[in-house]
PDB file as gemmi writes it, atoms N, CA and C in Angstrom:
CRYST1    1.000    1.000    1.000  90.00  90.00  90.00 P 1                      
ATOM      1  N   MET A   1     -37.068  -3.689  -2.080  1.00  0.00           N  
ATOM      2  CA  MET A   1     -35.940  -3.216  -1.134  1.00  0.00           C  
ATOM      3  C   MET A   1     -34.624  -3.625  -1.612  1.00  0.00           C  
ATOM      4  N   SER A   2     -34.057  -2.255  -0.791  1.00  0.00           N  
ATOM      5  CA  SER A   2     -32.110  -2.155  -1.133  1.00  0.00           C  
ATOM      6  C   SER A   2     -31.556  -2.724  -0.251  1.00  0.00           C  
ATOM      7  N   GLU A   3     -30.242  -3.284  -0.969  1.00  0.00           N  
ATOM      8  CA  GLU A   3     -29.979  -3.929   0.053  1.00  0.00           C  
ATOM      9  C   GLU A   3     -28.530  -3.620   0.236  1.00  0.00           C  
ATOM     10  N   PHE A   4     -28.456  -3.797   1.566  1.00  0.00           N  
ATOM     11  CA  PHE A   4     -27.183  -2.878   2.105  1.00  0.00           C  
ATOM     12  C   PHE A   4     -25.695  -4.019   1.476  1.00  0.00           C  
ATOM     13  N   GLN A   5     -24.773  -3.199   1.093  1.00  0.00           N  
ATOM     14  CA  GLN A   5     -23.608  -3.768   0.613  1.00  0.00           C  
ATOM     15  C   GLN A   5     -22.445  -3.585   1.223  1.00  0.00           C  
ATOM     16  N   ILE A   6     -22.027  -4.529   2.296  1.00  0.00           N  
ATOM     17  CA  ILE A   6     -20.530  -4.028   2.973  1.00  0.00           C  
ATOM     18  C   ILE A   6     -19.651  -3.656   2.229  1.00  0.00           C  
ATOM     19  N   PRO A   7     -18.954  -3.029   2.496  1.00  0.00           N  
ATOM     20  CA  PRO A   7     -17.190  -2.581   1.839  1.00  0.00           C  
ATOM     21  C   PRO A   7     -16.338  -3.898   1.665  1.00  0.00           C  
ATOM     22  N   LYS A   8     -15.742  -3.697   0.688  1.00  0.00           N  
ATOM     23  CA  LYS A   8     -14.361  -4.943   0.645  1.00  0.00           C  
ATOM     24  C   LYS A   8     -13.300  -4.164   1.458  1.00  0.00           C  
ATOM     25  N   LEU A   9     -13.165  -4.640   2.619  1.00  0.00           N  
ATOM     26  CA  LEU A   9     -12.020  -4.423   3.505  1.00  0.00           C  
ATOM     27  C   LEU A   9     -10.653  -5.268   3.596  1.00  0.00           C  
ATOM     28  N   MET A  10      -9.586  -4.667   3.854  1.00  0.00           N  
ATOM     29  CA  MET A  10      -8.064  -5.162   3.692  1.00  0.00           C  
ATOM     30  C   MET A  10      -7.473  -5.048   4.757  1.00  0.00           C  
ATOM     31  N   THR A  11      -6.260  -5.820   5.048  1.00  0.00           N  
ATOM     32  CA  THR A  11      -5.960  -5.897   5.949  1.00  0.00           C  
ATOM     33  C   THR A  11      -4.415  -5.617   6.053  1.00  0.00           C  
ATOM     34  N   ILE A  12      -3.413  -4.911   6.871  1.00  0.00           N  
ATOM     35  CA  ILE A  12      -1.373  -4.991   6.029  1.00  0.00           C  
ATOM     36  C   ILE A  12      -1.259  -6.411   5.390  1.00  0.00           C  
ATOM     37  N   ALA A  13      -2.113  -7.441   6.103  1.00  0.00           N  
ATOM     38  CA  ALA A  13      -1.445  -8.914   5.863  1.00  0.00           C  
ATOM     39  C   ALA A  13      -2.305  -9.161   4.353  1.00  0.00           C  
ATOM     40  N   ASP A  14      -3.228  -8.369   3.828  1.00  0.00           N  
ATOM     41  CA  ASP A  14      -3.772  -8.429   2.550  1.00  0.00           C  
ATOM     42  C   ASP A  14      -3.501  -8.011   1.563  1.00  0.00           C  
ATOM     43  N   MET A  15      -2.826  -6.645   1.759  1.00  0.00           N  
ATOM     44  CA  MET A  15      -1.731  -5.735   1.173  1.00  0.00           C  
ATOM     45  C   MET A  15      -0.751  -6.537   1.204  1.00  0.00           C  
ATOM     46  N   SER A  16       0.168  -7.165   1.954  1.00  0.00           N  
ATOM     47  CA  SER A  16       1.285  -7.695   1.886  1.00  0.00           C  
ATOM     48  C   SER A  16       1.128  -8.984   0.495  1.00  0.00           C  
ATOM     49  N   THR A  17       0.281  -9.687   1.162  1.00  0.00           N  
ATOM     50  CA  THR A  17       0.394 -10.670  -0.012  1.00  0.00           C  
ATOM     51  C   THR A  17      -0.262  -9.691  -1.527  1.00  0.00           C  
ATOM     52  N   ARG A  18      -1.343  -8.711  -1.328  1.00  0.00           N  
ATOM     53  CA  ARG A  18      -1.510  -8.139  -2.718  1.00  0.00           C  
ATOM     54  C   ARG A  18      -0.490  -7.977  -3.605  1.00  0.00           C  
ATOM     55  N   TRP A  19       0.867  -7.276  -2.665  1.00  0.00           N  
ATOM     56  CA  TRP A  19       1.441  -6.348  -3.321  1.00  0.00           C  
ATOM     57  C   TRP A  19       3.086  -7.324  -3.666  1.00  0.00           C  
ATOM     58  N   ASP A  20       2.833  -8.518  -2.952  1.00  0.00           N  
ATOM     59  CA  ASP A  20       4.276  -9.093  -2.783  1.00  0.00           C  
ATOM     60  C   ASP A  20       5.280  -8.755  -2.172  1.00  0.00           C  
ATOM     61  N   MET A  21       4.908  -8.074  -0.627  1.00  0.00           N  
ATOM     62  CA  MET A  21       5.654  -6.965   0.177  1.00  0.00           C  
ATOM     63  C   MET A  21       5.485  -7.426   1.435  1.00  0.00           C  
ATOM     64  N   PRO A  22       6.570  -7.405   1.888  1.00  0.00           N  
ATOM     65  CA  PRO A  22       6.544  -7.877   3.739  1.00  0.00           C  
ATOM     66  C   PRO A  22       5.840  -7.098   4.469  1.00  0.00           C  
ATOM     67  N   ARG A  23       5.417  -7.720   4.951  1.00  0.00           N  
ATOM     68  CA  ARG A  23       4.498  -6.675   6.386  1.00  0.00           C  
ATOM     69  C   ARG A  23       5.270  -4.822   6.531  1.00  0.00           C  
ATOM     70  N   GLN A  24       6.173  -5.413   7.135  1.00  0.00           N  
ATOM     71  CA  GLN A  24       7.273  -4.465   7.766  1.00  0.00           C  
ATOM     72  C   GLN A  24       7.356  -3.367   7.103  1.00  0.00           C  
ATOM     73  N   SER A  25       7.213  -3.489   5.555  1.00  0.00           N  
ATOM     74  CA  SER A  25       7.647  -2.402   4.245  1.00  0.00           C  
ATOM     75  C   SER A  25       6.134  -1.531   4.336  1.00  0.00           C  
ATOM     76  N   ILE A  26       5.341  -2.613   4.452  1.00  0.00           N  
ATOM     77  CA  ILE A  26       3.714  -1.666   4.153  1.00  0.00           C  
ATOM     78  C   ILE A  26       3.816  -1.045   6.082  1.00  0.00           C  
ATOM     79  N   HIS A  27       4.432  -1.339   7.619  1.00  0.00           N  
ATOM     80  CA  HIS A  27       4.125  -0.921   8.452  1.00  0.00           C  
ATOM     81  C   HIS A  27       4.619   0.518   7.904  1.00  0.00           C  
ATOM     82  N   GLU A  28       5.788   0.361   7.334  1.00  0.00           N  
ATOM     83  CA  GLU A  28       7.291   1.542   7.266  1.00  0.00           C  
ATOM     84  C   GLU A  28       6.153   2.825   6.376  1.00  0.00           C  
ATOM     85  N   LYS A  29       5.582   2.432   5.758  1.00  0.00           N  
ATOM     86  CA  LYS A  29       4.762   3.196   4.463  1.00  0.00           C  
ATOM     87  C   LYS A  29       3.621   3.731   5.256  1.00  0.00           C  
ATOM     88  N   LYS A  30       2.944   3.086   6.039  1.00  0.00           N  
ATOM     89  CA  LYS A  30       1.193   3.412   6.820  1.00  0.00           C  
ATOM     90  C   LYS A  30       2.177   5.075   7.378  1.00  0.00           C  
ATOM     91  N   GLY A  31       3.445   5.247   7.974  1.00  0.00           N  
ATOM     92  CA  GLY A  31       3.476   6.887   8.222  1.00  0.00           C  
ATOM     93  C   GLY A  31       3.525   7.897   7.346  1.00  0.00           C  
ATOM     94  N   GLY A  32       3.361   7.660   5.861  1.00  0.00           N  
ATOM     95  CA  GLY A  32       3.447   8.926   4.652  1.00  0.00           C  
ATOM     96  C   GLY A  32       1.856   9.086   4.979  1.00  0.00           C  
ATOM     97  N   TYR A  33       1.760  10.690   4.908  1.00  0.00           N  
ATOM     98  CA  TYR A  33       0.467  11.318   5.029  1.00  0.00           C  
ATOM     99  C   TYR A  33      -1.009  10.729   4.038  1.00  0.00           C  
ATOM    100  N   ASP A  34      -0.123  10.043   3.083  1.00  0.00           N  
ATOM    101  CA  ASP A  34      -1.496   9.708   1.701  1.00  0.00           C  
ATOM    102  C   ASP A  34      -1.085   8.549   1.745  1.00  0.00           C  
ATOM    103  N   PHE A  35      -1.088   7.442   3.096  1.00  0.00           N  
ATOM    104  CA  PHE A  35      -1.184   6.009   2.958  1.00  0.00           C  
ATOM    105  C   PHE A  35      -2.902   5.989   3.478  1.00  0.00           C  
ATOM    106  N   PRO A  36      -3.762   5.079   2.531  1.00  0.00           N  
ATOM    107  CA  PRO A  36      -5.132   4.830   3.276  1.00  0.00           C  
ATOM    108  C   PRO A  36      -5.401   4.944   4.297  1.00  0.00           C  
ATOM    109  N   PRO A  37      -6.337   5.774   4.973  1.00  0.00           N  
ATOM    110  CA  PRO A  37      -6.648   5.702   6.439  1.00  0.00           C  
ATOM    111  C   PRO A  37      -7.113   4.172   6.692  1.00  0.00           C  
ATOM    112  N   VAL A  38      -7.130   4.378   8.058  1.00  0.00           N  
ATOM    113  CA  VAL A  38      -8.029   3.377   8.978  1.00  0.00           C  
ATOM    114  C   VAL A  38      -9.530   3.567   9.033  1.00  0.00           C  
ATOM    115  N   VAL A  39     -10.421   2.607   8.603  1.00  0.00           N  
ATOM    116  CA  VAL A  39     -11.674   2.755   8.647  1.00  0.00           C  
ATOM    117  C   VAL A  39     -11.998   1.639  10.448  1.00  0.00           C  
ATOM    118  N   GLN A  40     -11.409   0.671  10.813  1.00  0.00           N  
ATOM    119  CA  GLN A  40     -11.943   0.355  11.735  1.00  0.00           C  
ATOM    120  C   GLN A  40     -10.363  -0.438  12.836  1.00  0.00           C  
ATOM    121  N   TYR A  41     -10.694  -0.577  13.543  1.00  0.00           N  
ATOM    122  CA  TYR A  41      -9.802  -1.590  14.460  1.00  0.00           C  
ATOM    123  C   TYR A  41     -10.307  -2.874  15.262  1.00  0.00           C  
ATOM    124  N   VAL A  42     -10.334  -4.109  14.912  1.00  0.00           N  
ATOM    125  CA  VAL A  42     -10.999  -5.276  15.240  1.00  0.00           C  
ATOM    126  C   VAL A  42      -9.513  -6.130  16.214  1.00  0.00           C  
ATOM    127  N   ALA A  43     -10.099  -7.294  16.644  1.00  0.00           N  
ATOM    128  CA  ALA A  43      -8.994  -7.949  17.414  1.00  0.00           C  
ATOM    129  C   ALA A  43      -8.535  -6.892  18.523  1.00  0.00           C  
ATOM    130  N   ASN A  44      -9.527  -6.659  19.289  1.00  0.00           N  
ATOM    131  CA  ASN A  44      -8.687  -5.671  20.086  1.00  0.00           C  
ATOM    132  C   ASN A  44      -7.920  -4.617  20.257  1.00  0.00           C  
ATOM    133  N   GLY A  45      -8.482  -4.053  18.853  1.00  0.00           N  
ATOM    134  CA  GLY A  45      -7.505  -2.925  18.385  1.00  0.00           C  
ATOM    135  C   GLY A  45      -5.864  -3.394  18.088  1.00  0.00           C  
ATOM    136  N   ARG A  46      -5.953  -4.762  17.724  1.00  0.00           N  
ATOM    137  CA  ARG A  46      -4.748  -4.837  16.967  1.00  0.00           C  
ATOM    138  C   ARG A  46      -4.700  -5.104  15.508  1.00  0.00           C  
ATOM    139  N   THR A  47      -5.735  -4.692  14.783  1.00  0.00           N  
ATOM    140  CA  THR A  47      -5.658  -5.289  13.525  1.00  0.00           C  
ATOM    141  C   THR A  47      -6.517  -4.203  13.121  1.00  0.00           C  
ATOM    142  N   ALA A  48      -5.663  -3.414  12.188  1.00  0.00           N  
ATOM    143  CA  ALA A  48      -6.235  -2.254  11.478  1.00  0.00           C  
ATOM    144  C   ALA A  48      -7.160  -2.835  10.166  1.00  0.00           C  
ATOM    145  N   LEU A  49      -8.372  -1.980   9.761  1.00  0.00           N  
ATOM    146  CA  LEU A  49      -8.903  -2.370   7.784  1.00  0.00           C  
ATOM    147  C   LEU A  49      -9.253  -1.469   7.588  1.00  0.00           C  
ATOM    148  N   TYR A  50      -8.601  -1.360   6.281  1.00  0.00           N  
ATOM    149  CA  TYR A  50      -8.812  -0.236   5.469  1.00  0.00           C  
ATOM    150  C   TYR A  50      -9.864  -0.413   4.129  1.00  0.00           C  
ATOM    151  N   LEU A  51     -10.647   0.555   3.715  1.00  0.00           N  
ATOM    152  CA  LEU A  51     -10.982   0.415   2.574  1.00  0.00           C  
ATOM    153  C   LEU A  51     -10.502  -0.474   1.413  1.00  0.00           C  
ATOM    154  N   GLU A  52     -11.005  -1.381   0.406  1.00  0.00           N  
ATOM    155  CA  GLU A  52     -10.160  -1.574  -0.822  1.00  0.00           C  
ATOM    156  C   GLU A  52     -10.322  -0.837  -1.687  1.00  0.00           C  
ATOM    157  N   SER A  53     -11.134   0.583  -1.797  1.00  0.00           N  
ATOM    158  CA  SER A  53     -11.326   1.464  -2.529  1.00  0.00           C  
ATOM    159  C   SER A  53     -10.042   2.587  -2.131  1.00  0.00           C  
ATOM    160  N   ASP A  54      -9.935   2.702  -1.105  1.00  0.00           N  
ATOM    161  CA  ASP A  54      -8.897   3.451  -0.756  1.00  0.00           C  
ATOM    162  C   ASP A  54      -7.540   3.118  -1.215  1.00  0.00           C  
ATOM    163  N   VAL A  55      -7.378   1.288  -0.437  1.00  0.00           N  
ATOM    164  CA  VAL A  55      -6.227   1.070  -1.554  1.00  0.00           C  
ATOM    165  C   VAL A  55      -5.297   0.951  -3.112  1.00  0.00           C  
ATOM    166  N   GLU A  56      -7.381   0.774  -3.362  1.00  0.00           N  
ATOM    167  CA  GLU A  56      -7.072   0.736  -5.244  1.00  0.00           C  
ATOM    168  C   GLU A  56      -6.343   2.543  -5.819  1.00  0.00           C  
ATOM    169  N   LYS A  57      -7.067   3.578  -4.749  1.00  0.00           N  
ATOM    170  CA  LYS A  57      -6.577   4.827  -5.200  1.00  0.00           C  
ATOM    171  C   LYS A  57      -5.574   4.934  -4.403  1.00  0.00           C  
ATOM    172  N   TYR A  58      -4.796   4.831  -3.675  1.00  0.00           N  
ATOM    173  CA  TYR A  58      -2.919   4.614  -3.383  1.00  0.00           C  
ATOM    174  C   TYR A  58      -2.129   3.673  -4.771  1.00  0.00           C  
ATOM    175  N   GLU A  59      -2.985   2.740  -4.976  1.00  0.00           N  
ATOM    176  CA  GLU A  59      -2.276   1.948  -6.090  1.00  0.00           C  
ATOM    177  C   GLU A  59      -2.301   2.959  -7.388  1.00  0.00           C  
ATOM    178  N   GLU A  60      -2.889   3.978  -7.547  1.00  0.00           N  
ATOM    179  CA  GLU A  60      -3.344   4.570  -8.714  1.00  0.00           C  
ATOM    180  C   GLU A  60      -2.061   5.682  -8.585  1.00  0.00           C  
ATOM    181  N   LEU A  61      -2.032   6.300  -7.238  1.00  0.00           N  
ATOM    182  CA  LEU A  61      -0.896   7.053  -7.026  1.00  0.00           C  
ATOM    183  C   LEU A  61       0.395   6.721  -7.285  1.00  0.00           C  
ATOM    184  N   TYR A  62       0.779   5.523  -6.392  1.00  0.00           N  
ATOM    185  CA  TYR A  62       2.018   4.752  -6.856  1.00  0.00           C  
ATOM    186  C   TYR A  62       1.833   3.182  -7.086  1.00  0.00           C  
ATOM    187  N   PRO A  63       1.971   3.357  -8.434  1.00  0.00           N  
ATOM    188  CA  PRO A  63       2.094   2.184  -9.377  1.00  0.00           C  
ATOM    189  C   PRO A  63       2.963   1.215  -9.259  1.00  0.00           C  
ATOM    190  N   TRP A  64       4.328   2.070  -9.043  1.00  0.00           N  
ATOM    191  CA  TRP A  64       5.158   0.898  -8.334  1.00  0.00           C  
ATOM    192  C   TRP A  64       5.245   0.460  -7.545  1.00  0.00           C  
ATOM    193  N   ILE A  65       4.535   0.575  -6.193  1.00  0.00           N  
ATOM    194  CA  ILE A  65       4.096  -0.467  -5.213  1.00  0.00           C  
ATOM    195  C   ILE A  65       3.316  -1.905  -5.095  1.00  0.00           C  
ATOM    196  N   THR A  66       2.860  -1.954  -6.227  1.00  0.00           N  
ATOM    197  CA  THR A  66       2.349  -2.917  -6.881  1.00  0.00           C  
ATOM    198  C   THR A  66       2.729  -4.611  -7.279  1.00  0.00           C  
ATOM    199  N   THR A  67       3.943  -4.675  -7.213  1.00  0.00           N  
ATOM    200  CA  THR A  67       4.820  -5.291  -8.020  1.00  0.00           C  
ATOM    201  C   THR A  67       6.336  -5.137  -7.370  1.00  0.00           C  
ATOM    202  N   PRO A  68       6.858  -6.356  -7.107  1.00  0.00           N  
ATOM    203  CA  PRO A  68       8.358  -6.313  -7.009  1.00  0.00           C  
ATOM    204  C   PRO A  68       8.959  -5.567  -7.850  1.00  0.00           C  
ATOM    205  N   GLU A  69       8.493  -6.333  -9.095  1.00  0.00           N  
ATOM    206  CA  GLU A  69       9.327  -5.829 -10.067  1.00  0.00           C  
ATOM    207  C   GLU A  69       9.250  -4.317 -10.619  1.00  0.00           C  
ATOM    208  N   LYS A  70       8.038  -3.451 -10.610  1.00  0.00           N  
ATOM    209  CA  LYS A  70       8.175  -2.236 -10.524  1.00  0.00           C  
ATOM    210  C   LYS A  70       8.519  -1.773  -9.214  1.00  0.00           C  
ATOM    211  N   ARG A  71       8.879  -2.020  -8.660  1.00  0.00           N  
ATOM    212  CA  ARG A  71       9.650  -1.669  -7.165  1.00  0.00           C  
ATOM    213  C   ARG A  71      10.801  -1.640  -7.630  1.00  0.00           C  
ATOM    214  N   GLN A  72      11.513  -2.706  -8.574  1.00  0.00           N  
ATOM    215  CA  GLN A  72      12.775  -2.636  -8.382  1.00  0.00           C  
ATOM    216  C   GLN A  72      13.119  -2.045  -9.799  1.00  0.00           C  
ATOM    217  N   ARG A  73      12.413  -1.686 -10.843  1.00  0.00           N  
ATOM    218  CA  ARG A  73      13.038  -1.122 -11.700  1.00  0.00           C  
ATOM    219  C   ARG A  73      12.496   0.733 -11.498  1.00  0.00           C  
ATOM    220  N   ARG A  74      11.862   1.229 -10.546  1.00  0.00           N  
ATOM    221  CA  ARG A  74      11.435   2.529  -9.688  1.00  0.00           C  
ATOM    222  C   ARG A  74      12.995   2.693  -9.366  1.00  0.00           C  
ATOM    223  N   GLN A  75      13.572   1.834  -8.206  1.00  0.00           N  
ATOM    224  CA  GLN A  75      15.032   1.862  -7.598  1.00  0.00           C  
ATOM    225  C   GLN A  75      15.780   1.762  -8.560  1.00  0.00           C  
ATOM    226  N   ARG A  76      16.121   1.085  -9.398  1.00  0.00           N  
ATOM    227  CA  ARG A  76      16.951   1.507 -10.711  1.00  0.00           C  
ATOM    228  C   ARG A  76      17.381   2.816 -11.262  1.00  0.00           C  
ATOM    229  N   PHE A  77      15.566   3.291 -11.469  1.00  0.00           N  
ATOM    230  CA  PHE A  77      15.796   4.643 -11.880  1.00  0.00           C  
ATOM    231  C   PHE A  77      15.996   5.633 -11.338  1.00  0.00           C  
ATOM    232  N   ILE A  78      15.872   6.077  -9.294  1.00  0.00           N  
ATOM    233  CA  ILE A  78      15.717   6.804  -9.155  1.00  0.00           C  
ATOM    234  C   ILE A  78      17.544   6.506  -8.667  1.00  0.00           C  
ATOM    235  N   TRP A  79      17.983   5.282  -8.943  1.00  0.00           N  
ATOM    236  CA  TRP A  79      19.599   5.206  -8.599  1.00  0.00           C  
ATOM    237  C   TRP A  79      20.038   5.847  -9.919  1.00  0.00           C  
ATOM    238  N   SER A  80      20.107   5.684 -10.780  1.00  0.00           N  
ATOM    239  CA  SER A  80      20.306   5.822 -12.339  1.00  0.00           C  
ATOM    240  C   SER A  80      20.470   7.513 -12.075  1.00  0.00           C  
ATOM    241  N   LEU A  81      19.430   8.120 -11.502  1.00  0.00           N  
ATOM    242  CA  LEU A  81      19.250   9.860 -11.487  1.00  0.00           C  
ATOM    243  C   LEU A  81      20.303  10.679 -10.187  1.00  0.00           C  
ATOM    244  N   ILE A  82      20.469   9.380  -9.621  1.00  0.00           N  
ATOM    245  CA  ILE A  82      21.593   9.940  -8.460  1.00  0.00           C  
ATOM    246  C   ILE A  82      22.544   9.750  -8.735  1.00  0.00           C  
ATOM    247  N   GLN A  83      23.131   8.488  -9.758  1.00  0.00           N  
ATOM    248  CA  GLN A  83      24.107   8.674 -10.303  1.00  0.00           C  
ATOM    249  C   GLN A  83      25.090   9.400 -10.980  1.00  0.00           C  
ATOM    250  N   ASP A  84      23.866  10.239 -12.359  1.00  0.00           N  
ATOM    251  CA  ASP A  84      24.026  10.979 -13.300  1.00  0.00           C  
ATOM    252  C   ASP A  84      24.475  12.303 -12.322  1.00  0.00           C  
ATOM    253  N   LYS A  85      24.157  12.629 -10.802  1.00  0.00           N  
ATOM    254  CA  LYS A  85      24.099  13.947 -10.755  1.00  0.00           C  
ATOM    255  C   LYS A  85      25.429  13.553 -10.042  1.00  0.00           C  
ATOM    256  N   VAL A  86      25.959  12.771  -9.533  1.00  0.00           N  
ATOM    257  CA  VAL A  86      27.423  12.561  -8.934  1.00  0.00           C  
ATOM    258  C   VAL A  86      28.451  12.712  -9.658  1.00  0.00           C  
ATOM    259  N   LEU A  87      27.943  11.801 -11.378  1.00  0.00           N  
ATOM    260  CA  LEU A  87      29.219  12.082 -12.202  1.00  0.00           C  
ATOM    261  C   LEU A  87      28.870  13.226 -12.809  1.00  0.00           C  
TER     262      LEU A  87                                                      
END                                                                             
């Protein structure tokens, strides 16, 4: 008999913990066209669920999102590019 596997699901709160990022920042990223799609809403439509595999693909596309240090490093890099153009 084959076993049915329930896929691993994540909420915005789970991503917030995983990436050490405020939930509001993640909500702002949801507007992007390549943010993982919602697969289901629960709690009377208040909580969106995302496939963990989709979140992992997003992390592959945007590796700097995974830690505060990587986000800071990317921010400094972009700032240096802007400063080079200005000068």
